[in-house]
N, C-alpha and C positions, 0 to 999 in steps of 0.2 A: 503494500500500499504506499502511496506517495511517490513511487518511481514513475518517471515519464519515459516511455520508449518512443524514440523517433525513428522513422524510416527514411529520414532525409539523408541524401548522399553527402551533404556538406558537414564538415566537422563542427564541433561546438564553437561558439563565439570566442571563448578564451583562447582556443588554438589559432584562430585567425588573428587575434590580437598579438600573440607571440610571434607568429610568422611575419606579420607586418613590421613589428618592432625589430626583428632580426634582419629583415631585408633593408630597413632604413639604416640600422647600425652598419651593415655591410657597405652601403653606398657611402656613408660618411667616412668610414675607414679607408675605402678605396680612394676617395677624393683627398684625404689627408696624406696618404702614401704617394699619390701623384704630385702633390705640392712639395712634399719633402724631397722627392727624387729630383724635382726641378731646381729647388733651392740648393741642393747638395752639389749640383753641377757647376754652380757659380764659383769662380775663383776669388778668394779673399786674400789680400796681402796686407800685412801689418808692418809698419815701419817705413822708412824713407825709400823712395825710388829716385835714383839720380839720373839715369838715362843719359840724355844729351845735355843736361844741365851744366852750366858753367861751374867748374870746380877750380878754385885758385889756391896755390900754395901760399900760406901766410907766413910760416916759419919752418925751417928745415935744417936738420943736422944729421949727416951720415945717411942712414937708410930710413929714418923716421922723422916725423914733424907733424905740423898741423896744417889742415886745409879748411877753406870755407866752402861748404856745400849746403845748398838749401837754406842759406841765411844763417847757418850754425857752424861753430867751430868743431872739427872732428880731428881725432888722432889718425894719422895715416902712416903707411910705410910703402916703400918702393925700392926696387933694385936700381932704378935709374938715378942719375945725379940730378937733383932738383934744387931750385933756388926760389926764394920768395918772389911772387909775381908770376911764376910759371903756371900755365893752364894745363891741367891734368884731367884724365877721365878715371872714373871709379870702375875697377875691374871686378871687385869682389868685396863683400862686407863680412867681417869675422867679429861678431859681437859688436863692440863699439869702435872697432879699428877698421879703417878702410884700406884696402889694397888699391894703389893707384898706379897709373903709368902715364908717360908723357903722351900728349895728343899728337 
């Protein structure tokens, strides 16, 4: 007594609610994964990029000295003989030390 037997081929309403919520969650997760994949392809660079920028020797002694790059004073080293006023290019950055060469 009290049981309702249905001959309807459709599942109960609670099952439809669960299926709908699961489908919606799947779509949201798929969109989030697509956005994350697109963002991860972007390259991010932290720190200075000198490229073709003017880098001038400010002070030099032996193989080390100081250069002005990007408006800032940097420690630098080079195998070349350099003098204040020489224009150089940055070959590599090792921590806070720039490796430079004559232009």
